[in-house]
N, C-alpha and C positions, 0 to 999 in steps of 0.2 A: 600290719599290712606292708611289711618290708620284704625285699627280695634280694637275692645275691647280686653283688656288684656286676654290672655289665649285662644283666638280664632284666627284661621288662616284666613287671608283675602281670598276672592275669587280669587284675582290675584295670591296669593301664590300657591293656588291649581292649577290654570290654568298653572302656570309656571312649576310646577312639572309634570303636564300632558304633557307639551310640551318638556320635556327632560332636563330641567335645573336641575343641581345638587346642586346649591346654590341659592334657590329662594329668600332668604332674600337679598343677595347682588344684585340680578337681580332687585328686587323691587326698591331698592335705585337707581340703574342706570336708570330705567324707569322713576323714579320721577325727574331725573335731568332736568335742564332747557332746554338742547338741544333737549330732546325727549318729552317735555311736550305736544306738539301739536299732537303727534301721538301715545302716549303711550297706548291708549285704542283701537287703530286700530287693529282689528283681523288679518288683512293681515300681519302686521309686526310680530305678535307673531307666526303665522303659518309659516312664512318664516324663523324665527329664529329657530323654533322647527324642521325644516327640515334639519338643518345644522349638521355637524359632532359634534360640541361642541357649543350648544346654549349660554352657559355662555361666552365662548371665543368670539363668534361672537358679542354678545351684548356689551361686553367690548371694542372690537375693533371698533364698530360703534360709541360708545360714544367718544372714543379718536379721531376718524376721524372727527366727528362733532365739537369737541372742537378745532381741528386744523384748521378749515375753517377760512378764512380771512374775517371776518365781517358777519353780519346777512344775507345779500343777498345770499352769497355763501352757507351758512348753509341751508337757506330755499330752494335754488335750489336743493341741495342734497336730502333734505327730500321729496320735491315734486316729484322729479324723482324717488326716492326710493319707494314711495307709488304707484305712477301711472304706473311705467314701470316694469312689472314682470321680463323681461329678466335681467335688471340691478339688481333688488332686489335679484334674485336667484344667479347671478354671484357674486355680491359684498358680500352678507352675506355668501355665500358658501365659498368664499376665506377667509373671516374673521373668520369663524368657523373652518377652516382647517389649517390655517397658521398664527402662531404668528409672524413669520418673515415678511410676506407681510403686516400684520397689522401695524407692526413697520414702514415699508416703506411708507405706506399710511399716517401714522401720521406725518412722516417727509416731505412728498410731497403730501399735501392734495388735490391737483388738479388732481392727477393721477387717481382718480376714474373715471374720464371722459373717460379713455381708455377702460372702460368696457361698455360704453353706446352704441356704434355702434353695429349693428347687421345685417350687410350686408353679402351677400353670400361669398364674398372674405374674410370676417372676420372669417368665419367658419373654413377654412383650409388654414391659411397663410403659405407661403413658404419662402425660403431664400430672395427672392426679397422684399416681404412685410417687413420682419424683417430688411433688410438693410435700407429700408426707415425709419423704426422706430428708427434706431440707427444713422441716417444720421447727426443729429445735434450735436452729441457728438464731442467735441473738445479736450478733455483730459481724462485721466483715471477716474476721478471722475464723469464727466458727462456721460461717457460711462457706468459706473455702474448704474447710475440712469435710463438711457434709457433702459439698459438691464432688470432691475427689472420691468420697465413699460411693456415691451414686455412679461416678464415672468408672469405678472398679467393676461394677456389675455389668456395665455395657461392654467394657473392654474384654471381660472374661468370656461373655457369650460370643463376642466378635471373633476373638482369636481361636476359640474352640469350634467355630463354624456353626454354632447354634442358630445364629441369625445371619442373613445375607447383608451385603454392603448397603443396599438401600434401606433396610431396616435399621442398621447401625446408624446411618445418617439421620433417619427420622427420630430415633431415640435421642441422639445428641441434640437435635433441634428441640425436642420436648423437654430435655433437661435444661437447655438454655432458656426456654419459656418459663419453666418453674423457677429458675435462678433469677431472671429479670423480675418476676413477680415478688420473690422474696426480697430482692434488693430494693425494689420500690416500696415495699412495706416497711423496711428498715428506715429508708429515707423519710417516709411519711410519719413514722413514729417519732423521729427526731424533730420534725417540723410540723406538728399537728395543725397549726394555724394555716400554713400554706396548703396542706392537704385538704382542709375544710373549705378553702376559698375557690378551688378549681377542679375541673374535670381534666384528667391527663390520660391520653391514650398512647401506648407504645406500639408502634407499627414495625414489625420485623421485616427486613429487606434481605436481599441477597440469599445466601444459602440457608440462613436461619428461616427467613420468610418462605423459602421454597421447600422447607422440611427436608433438607439434605445437607446438614451441617457437617463440618470436619471435626476432628478431635480438638484441633487448635486453630481457631479462625477468628478474625474480627467478627463481632456480631453487629451487623449493620441495622440501624434503626432510624425511624423518623418519629418525631413527637408532634402530637396534635393536642392543643389545649383550649379549653373553653371555661368561661366563668360559670359558677353555680348560680342559681336564681338569686337575684338581688345583689350580686357582687360586681364590683367595678371590673370591666374587661381588661384594661391595661394592667391593673394590679394582679388580677387572676393569672394573666399570661406570664407576668414576671414571677409569680409564685410557682407556676408550673415549670418555668425555666430553672428555678432553684432546685425543685424536686428532681427534675430530669438530670441536671448536672450532678447532683448528689448520688443518684442511682448509678450513673456512669462511673463515678469515682469508686463506689463500693465494689463494683465488678473489676475495674481496671487497675486500681492502685496496688502496688506491691506491698505485702505485709510479711510477717514472719512465716506465713504459710504460702508465700508467693502471691500471684494474682490468678484470677479466673480466666478472663480473656478481655481484650480491649473492646469497649462498646464504641462503635464508630457511627457518628451522626452526619457524616459528610455527604451522604446522598440527599440530604434535605435541599429545598430550594435555595439557590445561591451558594450551596456548599458551605464551607467553613466561614465564609463571609456573611452568611445569612443568620437570622435569629435562630436559636436552638429550638424554640417552640413557636408555632404559629397557630392561629385559629383555623378552623376548617375553611372559612370564607377566604382567608389569606392564602392558604394552600391552593385553593381552586383558582383564584385570580392569577396566581403565578403560573400554574400549568396551562391555563387558557391563553396566556399572553406571551410568556417568556421561555417556557421549557424547550429544551433541545430533544432531538430524537432519542438519545441515549437515556434521558430521564424517564421517558415513557417505557423504554425497554426495561429499565430497572424496576418500574412499578409492576411489572408482570408478577413479581414475587411478593408484593406487599401483603402482609397478613397481620391482623391485630393479635397481640400476644399478651399484653399486660395493661394494667390500669383500667380505664373505663372502656370495656370492650364494646359497648353499644356505640360510643363515640368513634371507636376504631372502625366498626362496621359502616358507620355513616361516611367516614373518610373513603373507604374502599369503594362504596357504592357511588359516591359523588365523582370519583376519578375514573371509574370503570369506562364510561363512554369515551373519555379522552384517550385512554390507553388503547382501546380497540379501534380507535379511529386514526392512530398514529401512522398506519401504513399509507394513508392518503396524503401525507405530507410530501412536499416536493423533495426529490432526491433521497427518499427514505432508505431504499436498499443501499445506495451508494454511501450514505452516512454510516449505516451499521457496518458495512464492510470496511470502510475507511477507519472506523474506530478499532476494529479487530486488527487491521494492519498496524495501526499506531501502537497497540499493545505489544505486538511482536517486535516492532522496531525499537521499543524502549527497553527490551531485555538486554542486559549486558552481554557482550559477545562471549565472555568466558562461561556464561551460564546457559546459553540457549540450547546446547545439546543435552543438558541435564534437567531442563524445565519440564516438569510433569503437567503443570497447569496451563502456562501461558504460551509455551513454545508451539511450533508447527506440529500438528497431530496430537495436541494436548487436550486436556479437559475443556478448555475454553472454546476450542473449535466446535466441539459437540454442542456446548451450551449456546453459543452464538447462532449456529445453524438452526437449532430447534426454536429458539426464541424468535428468529427472523420469520420462520414459517408460522409460528403462533400468531404473531402480530399481523401477518398478511391475511390469514384465513380465520382467525379467532373472532372477528367481528360478526361473521355470518354463521359460525359453528361454535356454539358454547361448549362443546365437548373438549375443545382444545385449551380451555382456560385453566390450566393447572400451572402452579408455580414450581412443580417438581419435574426435573428434566426427563427422567425415565418415564414417568406417567404421561407427560406431554408427547414424548416420542412414540409411545404405544398408541395414544389417541390419533396422532398424525398418520401412523401406519393403518390403523383401523379405518380411518376416513378416506384413505387413498391419496393423502397429500404427500406421502413418502412411500416408496416401494417397500414391501414387507422384508425382502432380503436385505436391502440397505439398512432398514431399521433394526433388524436382528443383529447384523454385524456391528452397528454402532452401539447397540445396547450391550453387547458382549464386551466391546472394547472399552466403553465407558465404565462398566463395572470393574474390569481389570485395573484400569488406571486409577479409579477412585479407591480401590482396595490398596494399591501401592501407596497412594497418598496417605491413607489412614495409617498404614503400618509405619511409614516414615515418620509421621508426626507423633505417633503413640510412643515411640522409643524414648524421646526426652520431653514430650509434651511441649514442643516448640513449633511455632508457625513457620513451616518451610514447605516448599514444593519442589525442592531439588533432590534428585536421585543421588545417593551417596557415591563418592568416588573411591573410598577405601574398600579393600577386599572384605574386611570383617563386616562392614555395614551392608555391602551387597549380599554377602552370604546370609546374614540374619534376615534381610528383606526377602530374599528368594525362599528361604526355608519357611518364613511366616506365610508365604503364599502356597505352601504345600509342595514346593519344588525341592526335592531332597537329593536327586541325582544331579551332581554338578550344578548346584543352585545358581552360581554366578553367571555361568555361560547361558543356562536355560532362561534365567531372568532377563538378561540382556536381549536374547533372541525373541522372547515373548513380548517384551516391552516394545521393541522396534516393530514387531509384526502388528501389534495393536495400534501403535502410533501411525504406521503406514496406512492402515485401514481408515483411520480417522482423517488423515491428510488427504487420502484419495476421495473420500466420500463427502467431506463436510460442505464443499461448495456444490458438488453434483447433487446433493440432497435437495437443493432448491430447484434445480433445473430439470433433472431427469424425469420427474412425473409429468412435466409438460409434454414430453415426447410420448409417454404412455397414453396421455389423454388424447393425442391426435392420431397416434399410430396403432393403438390397440395391440400393444406388444405382448401383453399377458392376459389373455381372455378371462381367466378365472379370478383375477385379482381386482379389488376395488380401485377405481381410477378417479382422477380429478374430474369434477363436473365441468361443463363448459363455462359456467360462471366462475368457478374457482380458478380455472386456467386463465380466464380473462383478468381476474383480480391479480393473479400473480404477475402477468405480463405488465399490467398497469403499474404495479409496485416496482417492477424493474425499470420503469421509465419509458415504456413503449406508448406512443401516442395513438397508434392504430393497432390495438391488440388483436382484433379480428384478422387483419392482414398478416400480422406476425404469426398467428397460429396456423394460417393457411400455408405460409412458407415452411413452418416446421413440419406440417403434414406432408408437404411435397418432398421435403428432404429426408424425413425419417421413415416413411411408409415403404412397405415392400420387403422382399426377401433377397434382394440383390446384394452383392458384395459392397457396392457403393452405399446403399442404404444402411447396411450394418456398420460400416466404418463411420458414416456420418452420425449415426446414433451414438456411437462412442465419443465422437468429437463434440457434438452439439452442446452437451451439458457444460463443458468447459468454455466453449466459444460464447455461449449465452452470457456467462459470467463476465467475460471480457467485453462483450458488446455493452453490457449494462454499465460498465465503468466509463463508457464514452458519453458524449453529449447527444449522440443520435443512434440509439440502439436499433431503431427501425431501419435506418439506412444500412447499418452493419449487417443485419440479417438478410435484407433484400439483396445486397451486393454479394453476400456469400452464396445465396441461391443462384444468382446469375453466373458466378464463377463456376459453381458446381455443375450447373446445366451445360456450360461450355466445355468443361474439362472432365466431367464425372466419369466418362468412359475411357479416360486416358490412365493407364495403370500407374504411371509415375506420379500423377497428381495425388491420388489417394495415398500412395506409399509415402510421398513426401510429407503430407500432413500427419500421417500416423507415426512415422519413424523419425523424422527430423525434429529434434527437440524444440527448436525455436520457430519453425515454420508456421505452425498453427496459430501461435500467439501473435507472431508478427503479422500474419494475415488478418487476424481479428482487429488488431490496432489500426492497420492501414484501411480496412474496409469501413470502419466506423468513425474515422477522424475527419471526414469532409468529402468534397466532390472530386478534387483534382486527381488524387492517386487512384481511386477506383475507376474514374473515367479513363485514365491512361491504361490501367490494367484491362478493362473491358475491351479495349481496342485490340489487345493482343494478350489474352489470358495466360498464354504459356509463360509470360514474365513472372508468374507466381513462383516459378522455380528459383528466382533470385532471393526469395525470402528464407530459403533454407540455410543450413550451417555451412555447407560446402561451397567450393568454387568461388571463394572470395565473398560470398554472400552479398551484403549491402555496401561493401566498401567501394566508393566511386573509382572508376577507371581513370588512368592518367591521360593527359592530352595526347601524348605520343601513341598510346594504345588505341584510343578512340580514332585518331586520324588514320592510323594504319588500317583499322577495320573498315572505315568509310572509304578510303581510297581503293581498298581491295574490292569492296562492293561495287564501286563505280567501274572498275576495270572489267568486272564480270557482266555488267549491264550492256544491253544492246544499244541503248541510246541515253541521252541526257535525262529524259523524264524518268526512265527506269532507275538510272543511277541515283538521282536526287531522291526518288521515292524510297530507295533502299537506305540512303543516308538519313532521311527523315524517320524511317522506322527504327534505326539505331538510336536516333535522338529521343524518340518516344520511350523506348525501353530504358534508356539511361536516365531520362527525367523521372520515370517511375522508380528506378533504383535509388536515385537521390532523394526523392520525396519520401519513399519508404524508410530510408535510413534516418531522415530528419524526424519523421513521426515516431519511429521506434526509439530514437535517442531522446526525444522530448517526453514521451510517455513513460519510457522505461518498461521493463518486463519483469516477470517473477524472478528471473535469474540475474538480470542486469538492471541496476537502478537507472533512473533518468540521468542524462548528462548534466552534471552540475555547472559546467562552464558553458553559459549561453553563447558566449563569443565563439567558442569552438564550433557550435552548430551553425552559426551565421557564416563562419569561414568555410565550413564544409559545403554549404549550399552555394555560396558565392563562387568558390573555387570550382566546384563540380559543374555548375551551370555555365560558367564562363568558359571552361575548357571544352565543354560539350558544344557550345555555340561556335567556338573557334574551329573545332574539328568539323562541324557541319558546314561552315563556310569554306573550309579547305576542300572538303569532298565535293561540294557544289561547284566551286571554281574549277576543279579538275574535270568534272562532268561536262561543263559548258565549253571549256577550251578543247577537250577531246573531240566533242561532236562538231565544233565549228572550225577548228584549225589543226586537228591532229595532236601531235605531241607538243608543238611549240606555238605559242601566241606571238604575233608580230611585235608585241611590246611587253617589256617586263611589267608585272602587275603585282601590287601589294595591297593588302587590306589592313587599315590601322583601326584598332579598337579605341573607342572614345567613351567618355562617361563611365557608368558602372561596369560596362563591358571591359574597357581598358583597365579599370581598377580591380578586376577579378571579384566584383561584388554584385553580379547579376542576381536578381530574384527569379522566381518561377515565371512571372508574367512580364518580365522586362523585354523591351525591344533591344535590338542590337544596334547601338550607336556606332557609326563607322565613318571613316574617310577612305576614299579610293585614290590611289596614286599609281601612275604608270610612267614608263620611260621607254621610248622607241628603241628597238634593237638596232644595231649597226646596219646601215643601208636601207632601213625601212622609212618610207615617207611618213612625216609627222601626222598628216591628215589620215592616212591609212591606220596608223597606230591609234589615233584618237578614236576613229570609228570602231576599231576592234575593241578597245577598252570600254567604250560606251555600250556596245552590244553585250559584252560580258556582264556589265553591271545590270542592264535591263533584264537579261535572261536569268541571272541569278535571283533577282527580286521576284520575277514571275514564277520560277520553279519552286521557290520556297513558300509561295503563298497559294499554290494550286489547292483548291478544296479537296480534302481527303480525310481519312480516319486519323491522320497524324496532325498534331498541333502545328499551326503555321509559325514560321520564324520571320518576323517583320524586321526589315533593314531600314534604319533611319539615318540618313546622311545630312540632316539639317544643321549639323555643327560645322559643315564645310565653309570655306571662304565665300562670303556674300550670301550665306544661308540658302534658303530655297530659291533665290534668284540666280545663284551661281551654278556653273556646270557640275554634274555629279562626279566627274572624274577629271583630274588635272595631272599634268606632268610634274615631275619633281621641280623642274625649273620654274614652272608656273607658280607652284606653291612658294618657292623661294622669292620670286619677284613680288608676289602679293604680300607675303608677310613682311618683306623688307619695306614696302612702300605704304601698304594700306591697313595692316592688321590693327584691330581695335583691342582695347583692354580685355573685353569679354572673350575674345578669341585666344589671347595668350592664356587667360584663365582656364578655358576649356582644354587647351593643349596639355595642361598638367596631367591629364588622364590618358594621353595618347600612348599607345603601345602596339607594336606590330603583332598581328594575330594570325594572318594567313597570307599565302602567296610568296613572292620573291623575298627571301630573308635579307639579301644584300641591299635591295632597294628599301626595305623597311628600316634597316639599320641607318642608311644614309638620311632617310626622312627624320629619324629620331635625332641624328646629329644636327640636322638643319634647325629643328625647333627647340633644342635645348637652350640656346642663348635667349630665346623668347620667353620660355616659361621659367627659366632660372636666371633672370637678368643680373649681370655682374654688379650693378649698382642698386639692386633691389627696386622698389617702387617709389616713385615720388608721391608727394601728398595729393596731387591732383588725381593720379591713378587710383590711390586708395579711396579717395572720395567717390570716384566713379564706380568702383566695385561696391561700395556701400549703397550708392544710389540704385545700382542694378538689383542688389539684393532686396532693398526695400520695395522697389517697383514689382519685383517678382512676387513677393509676399502679398501685395495688395491686389495684383491683377490675376494671378493664377490660382489663388485659393478658391475652390468651388463655392458658389453661392449656397448659403444655408449650412455649410459645414462648420462644425465646432473647431475653431483654430487650435484649441488646447488638446484636441484628440486627433489632429491631422499629423500622421507620422512623417510625412515628407516636408510639408511647407509650414507646419505649425511651430510655435515657439518651442525650442529645445528639440526639434525634429531633425531629420537627416540633413536638410538643407542648412540649418543653423550650424551643425557640427562640421559638415564638409566645407562650407565656405570659410569658416574660422580656420580650419586646418590648412586650406588652400591659400589663404591670405599669408599665413606663416611661410608656406612653401615659396610663394612669389617673392616675399621680402627677403628670405634668408637661404633659399635653396642653393644659390651660387656658392655660399660659404660653408654650408653644412651638407656634406654628401648624403647623410642619412635621410634628408628630406626629399631626395630625388627618387621618389617612388610614386607609382600611380595608386597605391592602396591607402585608404584613409587611416586604418588602424596602425599600419606601419609608420606612416608619416607622423601621426600623433605621438607614438612612442619615441620617434626620433626627435621630435620637438621637445619632449620632456628630457631626453638624454642630453640635449644641447642647452638645457636651462632656459628655454624659451617659454615654458609653461610649467606650473608647479605640478607635483605628483598628485595632489588632491584634485586639481582642476582637470588633469588628464583622466583620472578615474571617473570623474563626473561626466565628462564628454564621451568617453568610451562606453560607459554604461548606457547613456541615452542613445547613442548611435546603434549599439547592439540591440537594445530593446525596440527601437523604431524599425530596424531591419527585420526583427523577429515578428513584429506585428504585421508588416507587409507580407511576409512569407506565410504567416498564419491565415490571413485573409484569403490569399490565393489558394491555399490548401483547402480551406473550409468551403469557400464559395465557388471555386473553380474559375474565377475571373479576378483580375488584378484590382486592387483597391488600396487607398492610403489611409482610410479611416476604419474605426471599429464598426462591425455590423450592427444594425439596429434590431434585427430579428433575434429574439431571446435565445433560441436554440443555437444559432450561428455564433452569437456572442459567447455563449457557454462553451462552444467548441474551441473558439480562439483561446478562452481561458484555460481549458484543459491542456492545450498545446503549450501555453506559457507557464504551466505548473500550478494553476489555481483549481481547487476542487469544486465540486458541485455547489451552486449557490453563492459563489464568491466572485461573480463577474464585477460587482461593485468594487470589491477590493482591488481587482485588477485595474479598473479604470482610475481609481484613486492613486494606485502605485505609479501608473503611467504619468498622471498629471504631476505627481511629486518629482519623478525623475526628470521629466521635461522641464519643469520649473527650475530645478537646480541647474540644469544644463543651460537654460536661457540666461540665467544669472552670469554664468561664466562667459557666454557669447557676448552679452552686453559689455562686459569688461574688455575682452580680448579683441572682438571684431569691431564693435562700435566705439570703444573707448580710446582708440589710438594706440593700443599696445603694439 
């Protein structure tokens, strides 16, 4: 078969045409002695070209021929190969798809005979046939050989298309069942006394239990043991444990023939920390008291397969009521969805794009969605109680629990992805779910799926298409039928019954399912464009609402917004086309009362939730002030001007609260903000800037109406407390001082009257009842407190502070900062108070004692009666007051000598104290963490309840919502409270040392 130099032989060309990638090597193999008699036979080349990898198939055939014992055996194989098409297709199909089975045939050259028979019973063997195939095994090694021989027949029918993927998976599970029985028999034969003492049932779980096993997969099992009549129970259970462990080793250990597959018993109660074998009563006690949601989900696939089958059936029957009652558990849906997310999060980043099983749009998405629906509806509908994914999906569609079109698309995608998984594992019989990266592997995989024209590109396209279908449908699968149930979208199709819809809403966490279904009906019914777009959005929105602590409120609020804006073209277009808008809206509407209340007063603010125009990024103070001053100029009078300014404030409060919620919850494309301090700084800075701009706009409106362009006196507003510190929360008052200075030639009395009128009118206008939240101005930190005048001249402040100022007033001035009005006057006021708040000689011992006395009195007098001090975020041990007074004492003592301490902001001052060596890095971290957490708690309470508060809510749903905001999942409110107490306790320890210990 040689040709002239420089010219390719006709065989070379034929080999290329038949799909060989290395025709030169193939020519040499065809020239080998073993194939000399048939190398020119077109039947052989055609059959090789039909395989997944012709080069691999030919190489395997040559190895098999060389392994035959003598010429007669070799000739028999060749004659049968050429004459019998069924054998030819099966044998070459296996050799072209599985390097591992080719190795087996080379080691056991007579096993090709297992592929010759082609009787009806050979087409669909079951457990009984596989048990006969394994019957001659007498030890672990011979069991492996017999197992591979049986596997050959399954693989042959699989790659030839004689059986479909679900039949392949069922046969693999039946072969596993037969293998477990054989292994248990071997273990019992070696320990007859143990076998005689106990009853041992092997319960298959996972894919084996579901009758949908892979070629190479852990076989998940649970063991149940009982004593035979008259035997001691403890001894019997120990004997059963020895038998179970021996059976697992027989299957799992590596021998000269390799291993079969690992037997994994980690799904048992307590996992690997629990006993390998338990009695039925012990299993039942555990599941009744301790089991988690995922354990009931796993039991969906429990099936007795080996040992004492009667005991196994008792086990399944005893646990069945618990499994089908799992959907009634608190946070059931959230638990299942959280577990799915955790699986995805644990995939290494380098693998996620190649993960066929666990990645987004993978096999696990289909399985989780189906199992979730089974658990919700299987209690009332026994037809759904199948452990096999595709059977369960078909039953769900038949019963109307899933739309038929959705079910058909998922069925098609699942079959394609499972076939990919089978072919990948079959190649080397290794447990993997990763799609190959190399060209040869992708080509072989594509051809094994029947993709012969450009197999690599076609494979990637088809894989991505099916994964996209799964990713799009797996969550909607749960929610879409709810819309069909209330809106009658497909008259000819089975629909959820009213009771089934109610069950599903309860499982999602809705406390009033009847009201929720009415909202769905109102939103999804009809033939309008609005209804059509909302039907598309609602399945996804329902999922996001279900992740919140109050799904009822989320859905109700969405209906209100849609009722208000549904006829506005830009609103529906925003939700449909802006990637982040719909999810951001769902998070905001279901996170509490404050943000939805702000939105309902001006629903057009929903536009801020989109991706464009800066989205949720807070505006700068200069930008806000410019907008408010422009609105005041356009107004006819002060009332209109301040109303406009308050409208801007409302909109910006919504923007800030929405940014805070989205940052705290995270979205599908953007994880939650890991730096909690950044979220506190965002809120504090944004609300403080907004308050300052509102005061500036209100001041301009009042002056403009009463005096025109110029007030008879210069006028400045000084922010105090959390306002001056840029640390305002959503519900904070604006603590301020008012200072004025008569202009040249103006009588002091006239100036004072004008300043007083300005203050009174500003306070009145900012509190007029309206749709906008009021802004309360608190001037109680002024000289002489409530007894002193609301506004003073700069000279009056100077005279008072020089002669009368008390320690608490100097302390309060640490937070003083000009926020609005005359900047030059504000600067001079700051220069006036700097020597007071940063005294050159620090504080004497008497002043320090006075500050400590004031702090102690405040704790005892101002803490609300009945409040738990350990959970009071402001006045409790380790709360805001503790941290702030500790930092402020350092500022009073060392501010004159340490410029970094001359700041109104708590966190900045704390960092400066650490940089100056006044506090250790560890203590700084403890105080900062406590201050940030307490601030977050106060913000959370306001967001959730719609009114300010310093303690955790007592209503369970509100407490859960605060937990979600702080990053705690459903059912973990207790963990949140424990964490707060720990954080506050550590901070209090530092405060005791630094504030009360004379540091």
